[in-house]
ZAZA-770620 format. One record per residue (C-alpha): residue in three letters; x, y, z. Coordinates in Angstrom, 3 decimals, padded with zeros to 6 digits. Layout:
{aa->ALA | c1->X | c2->Y | c3->Z}
...
***
This chain:
{aa->MET | c1->188.807 | c2->003.516 | c3->-198.873}
{aa->LEU | c1->191.010 | c2->000.688 | c3->-200.084}
{aa->ARG | c1->193.976 | c2->002.958 | c3->-199.394}
{aa->HIS | c1->193.245 | c2->002.495 | c3->-195.690}
{aa->SER | c1->193.286 | c2->-000.430 | c3->-193.296}
{aa->LEU | c1->190.963 | c2->001.365 | c3->-190.911}
{aa->ILE | c1->188.664 | c2->004.402 | c3->-191.025}
{aa->PHE | c1->186.650 | c2->005.902 | c3->-188.164}
{aa->LYS | c1->183.959 | c2->008.249 | c3->-189.530}
{aa->GLN | c1->182.355 | c2->010.545 | c3->-186.953}
{aa->VAL | c1->182.656 | c2->007.862 | c3->-184.270}
{aa->THR | c1->181.541 | c2->008.060 | c3->-180.650}
{aa->LEU | c1->182.880 | c2->005.163 | c3->-178.582}
{aa->PRO | c1->181.076 | c2->003.156 | c3->-175.923}
{aa->GLU | c1->182.180 | c2->004.655 | c3->-172.603}
{aa->HIS | c1->183.664 | c2->007.516 | c3->-174.618}
{aa->PRO | c1->186.775 | c2->008.786 | c3->-172.788}
{aa->LEU | c1->186.451 | c2->012.183 | c3->-171.125}
{aa->GLY | c1->188.340 | c2->014.897 | c3->-172.940}
{aa->TRP | c1->188.267 | c2->013.103 | c3->-176.297}
{aa->PRO | c1->186.620 | c2->014.804 | c3->-179.265}
{aa->ALA | c1->183.100 | c2->013.471 | c3->-179.740}
{aa->PRO | c1->182.562 | c2->012.403 | c3->-182.408}
{aa->PHE | c1->185.975 | c2->012.049 | c3->-184.047}
{aa->ASP | c1->187.572 | c2->010.830 | c3->-187.266}
{aa->LEU | c1->190.650 | c2->008.606 | c3->-187.510}
{aa->ASN | c1->192.297 | c2->007.074 | c3->-190.583}
{aa->LEU | c1->195.046 | c2->004.444 | c3->-190.769}
{aa->GLY | c1->196.805 | c2->003.825 | c3->-194.088}
{aa->LEU | c1->197.361 | c2->000.345 | c3->-195.508}
{aa->LYS | c1->201.037 | c2->000.224 | c3->-194.528}
{aa->GLU | c1->201.089 | c2->002.852 | c3->-191.815}
{aa->VAL | c1->202.164 | c2->002.741 | c3->-188.164}
{aa->LEU | c1->200.187 | c2->005.194 | c3->-186.035}
{aa->LEU | c1->201.032 | c2->006.011 | c3->-182.412}
{aa->ILE | c1->198.437 | c2->007.472 | c3->-180.044}
{aa->GLU | c1->200.371 | c2->008.738 | c3->-177.046}
{aa->GLY | c1->199.449 | c2->010.056 | c3->-173.632}
{aa->VAL | c1->196.440 | c2->007.784 | c3->-173.072}
{aa->ASP | c1->195.774 | c2->005.292 | c3->-170.288}
{aa->LEU | c1->194.725 | c2->001.667 | c3->-170.622}
{aa->ALA | c1->190.982 | c2->002.346 | c3->-170.336}
{aa->GLU | c1->191.141 | c2->004.947 | c3->-173.116}
{aa->SER | c1->193.232 | c2->002.618 | c3->-175.279}
{aa->GLU | c1->190.839 | c2->-000.278 | c3->-174.871}
{aa->ALA | c1->187.797 | c2->001.911 | c3->-175.582}
{aa->LEU | c1->189.206 | c2->002.699 | c3->-179.027}
{aa->LEU | c1->190.968 | c2->-000.571 | c3->-179.824}
{aa->SER | c1->188.026 | c2->-002.833 | c3->-178.962}
{aa->VAL | c1->185.921 | c2->-000.951 | c3->-181.527}
{aa->ALA | c1->188.787 | c2->-001.005 | c3->-184.043}
{aa->ALA | c1->189.054 | c2->-004.776 | c3->-183.548}
{aa->THR | c1->185.291 | c2->-005.144 | c3->-184.283}
{aa->LEU | c1->184.693 | c2->-006.524 | c3->-180.780}
{aa->ARG | c1->182.292 | c2->-003.650 | c3->-180.018}
{aa->LEU | c1->180.132 | c2->-001.371 | c3->-182.139}
{aa->PRO | c1->180.441 | c2->002.398 | c3->-181.843}
{aa->VAL | c1->177.596 | c2->004.353 | c3->-180.271}
{aa->GLN | c1->177.461 | c2->006.365 | c3->-183.479}
{aa->GLY | c1->179.453 | c2->006.656 | c3->-186.671}
{aa->GLN | c1->181.004 | c2->004.090 | c3->-188.985}
{aa->VAL | c1->184.075 | c2->001.871 | c3->-188.762}
{aa->TRP | c1->185.527 | c2->000.665 | c3->-192.061}
{aa->HIS | c1->188.135 | c2->-002.080 | c3->-192.490}
{aa->TRP | c1->189.770 | c2->-002.451 | c3->-195.881}
{aa->GLY | c1->186.870 | c2->-000.702 | c3->-197.585}
{aa->LYS | c1->184.045 | c2->-002.498 | c3->-195.741}
{aa->ASP | c1->181.632 | c2->-001.102 | c3->-193.174}
{aa->THR | c1->182.000 | c2->-003.600 | c3->-190.315}
{aa->ALA | c1->178.440 | c2->-002.990 | c3->-189.105}
{aa->ARG | c1->177.076 | c2->-004.260 | c3->-192.427}
{aa->VAL | c1->179.183 | c2->-007.325 | c3->-193.210}
{aa->PRO | c1->177.743 | c2->-010.800 | c3->-192.462}
{aa->ARG | c1->178.879 | c2->-012.453 | c3->-189.238}
{aa->SER | c1->180.846 | c2->-015.129 | c3->-191.109}
{aa->GLU | c1->182.750 | c2->-012.429 | c3->-192.988}
{aa->LEU | c1->183.328 | c2->-010.513 | c3->-189.756}
{aa->TYR | c1->184.983 | c2->-013.599 | c3->-188.229}
{aa->HIS | c1->187.233 | c2->-013.822 | c3->-191.275}
{aa->LEU | c1->188.055 | c2->-010.132 | c3->-190.874}
{aa->ARG | c1->189.109 | c2->-010.656 | c3->-187.256}
{aa->ARG | c1->191.637 | c2->-013.272 | c3->-188.358}
{aa->GLN | c1->193.555 | c2->-010.451 | c3->-190.041}
{aa->ILE | c1->193.687 | c2->-008.381 | c3->-186.834}
{aa->ALA | c1->195.939 | c2->-008.770 | c3->-183.801}
{aa->TYR | c1->194.345 | c2->-007.291 | c3->-180.677}
{aa->ILE | c1->196.750 | c2->-007.082 | c3->-177.738}
{aa->THR | c1->196.152 | c2->-005.439 | c3->-174.375}
{aa->PRO | c1->197.368 | c2->-006.323 | c3->-170.867}
{aa->ARG | c1->193.826 | c2->-007.310 | c3->-169.869}
{aa->GLN | c1->193.469 | c2->-009.993 | c3->-172.534}
{aa->VAL | c1->193.359 | c2->-013.503 | c3->-171.067}
{aa->LEU | c1->194.727 | c2->-016.941 | c3->-171.832}
{aa->LEU | c1->192.709 | c2->-020.130 | c3->-171.320}
{aa->HIS | c1->193.904 | c2->-021.523 | c3->-167.989}
{aa->ARG | c1->193.139 | c2->-025.161 | c3->-168.838}
{aa->LEU | c1->195.467 | c2->-025.083 | c3->-171.828}
{aa->THR | c1->199.252 | c2->-024.873 | c3->-171.780}
{aa->LEU | c1->200.963 | c2->-021.799 | c3->-173.168}
{aa->MET | c1->201.781 | c2->-023.669 | c3->-176.383}
{aa->GLU | c1->198.179 | c2->-024.829 | c3->-176.769}
{aa->ASN | c1->196.974 | c2->-021.252 | c3->-176.244}
{aa->ILE | c1->199.370 | c2->-019.988 | c3->-178.911}
{aa->ALA | c1->198.287 | c2->-022.689 | c3->-181.352}
{aa->LEU | c1->194.544 | c2->-022.043 | c3->-180.963}
{aa->GLY | c1->194.172 | c2->-019.795 | c3->-184.016}
{aa->PRO | c1->196.192 | c2->-021.840 | c3->-186.540}
{aa->GLY | c1->194.689 | c2->-025.032 | c3->-185.119}
{aa->TYR | c1->191.135 | c2->-023.835 | c3->-185.629}
{aa->TYR | c1->191.446 | c2->-021.980 | c3->-188.918}
{aa->GLN | c1->194.236 | c2->-023.914 | c3->-190.648}
{aa->ASP | c1->193.833 | c2->-027.342 | c3->-189.011}
{aa->CYS | c1->197.454 | c2->-027.205 | c3->-187.802}
{aa->SER | c1->198.609 | c2->-029.404 | c3->-184.942}
{aa->VAL | c1->200.422 | c2->-027.943 | c3->-181.947}
{aa->GLY | c1->203.645 | c2->-029.500 | c3->-183.235}
{aa->GLU | c1->203.217 | c2->-027.905 | c3->-186.666}
{aa->VAL | c1->202.637 | c2->-024.492 | c3->-185.105}
{aa->PHE | c1->205.748 | c2->-024.931 | c3->-182.961}
{aa->ARG | c1->207.867 | c2->-025.885 | c3->-185.984}
{aa->GLN | c1->206.519 | c2->-022.998 | c3->-188.055}
{aa->TYR | c1->206.829 | c2->-020.329 | c3->-185.367}
{aa->GLY | c1->209.673 | c2->-021.686 | c3->-183.256}
{aa->ALA | c1->211.872 | c2->-018.689 | c3->-184.108}
{aa->LEU | c1->209.264 | c2->-016.267 | c3->-182.768}
{aa->LEU | c1->208.771 | c2->-018.296 | c3->-179.583}
{aa->GLU | c1->212.511 | c2->-018.450 | c3->-179.042}
{aa->PHE | c1->212.825 | c2->-014.720 | c3->-179.715}
{aa->LEU | c1->210.224 | c2->-014.054 | c3->-176.999}
{aa->ASP | c1->212.040 | c2->-016.468 | c3->-174.646}
{aa->LEU | c1->208.949 | c2->-018.638 | c3->-174.224}
{aa->GLY | c1->210.638 | c2->-022.017 | c3->-174.774}
{aa->PRO | c1->211.097 | c2->-022.959 | c3->-171.101}
{aa->TYR | c1->207.447 | c2->-022.182 | c3->-170.310}
{aa->LEU | c1->205.476 | c2->-023.647 | c3->-173.222}
{aa->SER | c1->204.395 | c2->-026.786 | c3->-171.363}
{aa->LEU | c1->203.186 | c2->-024.812 | c3->-168.329}
{aa->PHE | c1->199.701 | c2->-023.471 | c3->-167.673}
{aa->PRO | c1->199.024 | c2->-019.697 | c3->-167.523}
{aa->PRO | c1->198.650 | c2->-019.515 | c3->-163.698}
{aa->GLN | c1->202.108 | c2->-021.088 | c3->-163.351}
{aa->VAL | c1->204.113 | c2->-018.445 | c3->-165.212}
{aa->PRO | c1->205.350 | c2->-014.929 | c3->-164.323}
{aa->GLU | c1->203.315 | c2->-011.922 | c3->-165.401}
{aa->ALA | c1->205.799 | c2->-010.865 | c3->-168.094}
{aa->VAL | c1->205.796 | c2->-014.374 | c3->-169.636}
{aa->TYR | c1->201.993 | c2->-014.351 | c3->-169.647}
{aa->PHE | c1->201.988 | c2->-011.044 | c3->-171.536}
{aa->ARG | c1->204.566 | c2->-012.240 | c3->-174.077}
{aa->THR | c1->202.362 | c2->-015.275 | c3->-174.690}
{aa->LEU | c1->199.463 | c2->-012.945 | c3->-175.515}
{aa->TRP | c1->201.669 | c2->-011.303 | c3->-178.135}
{aa->ALA | c1->202.726 | c2->-014.684 | c3->-179.541}
{aa->ARG | c1->199.115 | c2->-015.905 | c3->-179.742}
{aa->GLU | c1->198.133 | c2->-012.891 | c3->-181.839}
{aa->LEU | c1->201.265 | c2->-012.692 | c3->-183.981}
{aa->VAL | c1->201.120 | c2->-016.312 | c3->-185.204}
{aa->LYS | c1->197.987 | c2->-015.262 | c3->-187.110}
{aa->GLY | c1->200.228 | c2->-013.243 | c3->-189.445}
{aa->PRO | c1->198.000 | c2->-010.189 | c3->-188.909}
{aa->GLU | c1->197.613 | c2->-007.443 | c3->-191.481}
{aa->LEU | c1->196.670 | c2->-004.995 | c3->-188.716}
{aa->ILE | c1->198.142 | c2->-004.880 | c3->-185.197}
{aa->LEU | c1->196.204 | c2->-003.081 | c3->-182.464}
{aa->ALA | c1->198.218 | c2->-002.866 | c3->-179.241}
{aa->ALA | c1->197.926 | c2->-001.095 | c3->-175.880}
{aa->LEU | c1->201.309 | c2->-000.856 | c3->-174.191}
{aa->GLU | c1->200.234 | c2->000.523 | c3->-170.831}
{aa->GLY | c1->198.468 | c2->-001.027 | c3->-167.898}
{aa->PRO | c1->198.941 | c2->-002.846 | c3->-164.611}
{aa->LEU | c1->201.831 | c2->-004.909 | c3->-165.944}
{aa->ARG | c1->205.302 | c2->-003.605 | c3->-165.204}
{aa->ALA | c1->206.521 | c2->-004.881 | c3->-168.558}
{aa->ALA | c1->209.212 | c2->-002.460 | c3->-169.744}
{aa->GLU | c1->211.578 | c2->-005.357 | c3->-170.398}
{aa->THR | c1->208.839 | c2->-007.143 | c3->-172.339}
{aa->TYR | c1->208.426 | c2->-004.162 | c3->-174.659}
{aa->LYS | c1->212.181 | c2->-003.986 | c3->-175.207}
{aa->MET | c1->212.121 | c2->-007.675 | c3->-176.126}
{aa->ILE | c1->209.139 | c2->-007.371 | c3->-178.467}
{aa->PHE | c1->210.223 | c2->-004.180 | c3->-180.221}
{aa->PRO | c1->212.930 | c2->-005.579 | c3->-182.592}
{aa->TRP | c1->210.650 | c2->-008.379 | c3->-183.807}
{aa->LEU | c1->207.715 | c2->-006.009 | c3->-184.213}
{aa->LYS | c1->209.871 | c2->-003.527 | c3->-186.129}
{aa->ASN | c1->211.069 | c2->-006.211 | c3->-188.549}
{aa->TYR | c1->207.557 | c2->-007.612 | c3->-189.023}
{aa->LEU | c1->205.999 | c2->-004.246 | c3->-189.813}
{aa->GLU | c1->208.778 | c2->-003.269 | c3->-192.218}
{aa->GLU | c1->209.286 | c2->-006.594 | c3->-194.010}
{aa->GLN | c1->205.618 | c2->-007.596 | c3->-194.242}
{aa->GLU | c1->204.443 | c2->-003.998 | c3->-194.802}
{aa->ARG | c1->201.657 | c2->-004.273 | c3->-192.245}
{aa->ALA | c1->199.712 | c2->-001.538 | c3->-190.461}
{aa->ALA | c1->199.516 | c2->-000.889 | c3->-186.722}
{aa->ILE | c1->197.998 | c2->001.346 | c3->-184.072}
{aa->ILE | c1->200.016 | c2->001.423 | c3->-180.869}
{aa->MET | c1->198.637 | c2->003.265 | c3->-177.836}
{aa->GLY | c1->200.100 | c2->004.155 | c3->-174.458}
{aa->ARG | c1->201.213 | c2->006.869 | c3->-172.059}
{aa->SER | c1->204.781 | c2->007.075 | c3->-173.337}
{aa->LEU | c1->205.801 | c2->005.653 | c3->-176.729}
{aa->LYS | c1->209.105 | c2->007.439 | c3->-177.303}
{aa->GLY | c1->210.918 | c2->004.177 | c3->-178.025}
{aa->PHE | c1->208.459 | c2->003.423 | c3->-180.834}
{aa->HIS | c1->208.824 | c2->006.739 | c3->-182.670}
{aa->VAL | c1->211.476 | c2->005.250 | c3->-184.948}
{aa->ILE | c1->208.975 | c2->002.862 | c3->-186.587}
{aa->ALA | c1->206.017 | c2->005.275 | c3->-186.730}
{aa->HIS | c1->204.668 | c2->007.367 | c3->-189.578}
{aa->ARG | c1->202.320 | c2->009.514 | c3->-187.482}
{aa->LEU | c1->201.822 | c2->010.447 | c3->-183.842}
{aa->LEU | c1->198.565 | c2->011.640 | c3->-182.277}
{aa->LYS | c1->198.422 | c2->013.311 | c3->-178.872}
{aa->LEU | c1->195.331 | c2->014.401 | c3->-177.004}
{aa->HIS | c1->195.464 | c2->018.116 | c3->-176.195}
{aa->ALA | c1->192.609 | c2->020.454 | c3->-175.216}
{aa->GLY | c1->189.976 | c2->018.090 | c3->-176.547}
{aa->ARG | c1->191.715 | c2->017.576 | c3->-179.897}
{aa->LEU | c1->193.937 | c2->014.854 | c3->-181.328}
{aa->GLU | c1->196.986 | c2->016.784 | c3->-182.498}
{aa->GLU | c1->199.070 | c2->015.166 | c3->-185.222}
{aa->SER | c1->202.814 | c2->014.984 | c3->-185.846}
{aa->ARG | c1->204.415 | c2->013.143 | c3->-188.753}
{aa->PHE | c1->207.546 | c2->011.001 | c3->-188.997}
{aa->LEU | c1->209.365 | c2->009.513 | c3->-191.974}
{aa->GLU | c1->207.503 | c2->011.691 | c3->-194.444}
{aa->GLN | c1->210.063 | c2->011.037 | c3->-197.174}
{aa->LYS | c1->210.550 | c2->007.341 | c3->-197.748}
{aa->GLU | c1->212.643 | c2->008.133 | c3->-200.849}
{aa->PRO | c1->215.565 | c2->010.578 | c3->-200.974}
{aa->PRO | c1->214.560 | c2->014.057 | c3->-202.249}
{aa->LEU | c1->215.422 | c2->014.788 | c3->-205.879}
{aa->THR | c1->217.981 | c2->017.361 | c3->-204.746}
{aa->ALA | c1->220.064 | c2->014.515 | c3->-203.345}
{aa->PHE | c1->220.766 | c2->013.373 | c3->-206.907}
{aa->LEU | c1->221.914 | c2->016.755 | c3->-208.251}
{aa->PRO | c1->225.636 | c2->015.938 | c3->-207.851}
{aa->LEU | c1->225.085 | c2->012.954 | c3->-210.194}
{aa->VAL | c1->223.631 | c2->015.053 | c3->-213.043}
***
């Protein structure tokens, strides 16, 4: 199981989406990017909230990095969540804190970093997401797209080993996804992290994915990308 970041074993979800296999299995490799396409926000959140250990399945087991999350002590579960980024359009920011204070919550609590230290350490990310002009404002004062980019920044400053993201919902955030994509691509490739990305249409993300699942006739049908990370041996024949 240590070859996987996440394993669902015969899982039935709370509010199990209609048309999904019940129960179902799902595995995510340690350095794998998995897309689940053709699903709406409610379906995405049903799966991702369980994957993020925020909810228990109705039945079955959920394993993270070789550990059954239903059996680990609460203190260890909190530590586990620090390694996971959970991002959906319905996540919320604390309205009494500025955007910068919201972003710095995790490092401030777990690493005793000040807001200034977080800004210095992650200034490049905040600039990349074009959050600089808004960092001193409060969440109700900023546009919807800025709010959503702040949710991404808050999760990404944790340096997560697993990213769980739903890219569909009430937000009309196509430009946000275009902005986030290059940074996300570099992070997943350079840091060799794992991710599950869910949404109705994920065509723009195919280039960074290893596998694609689509719901069809009550089954999750699989396609594979990038199966050969290394050139095939036949490519070296002219050199022999």
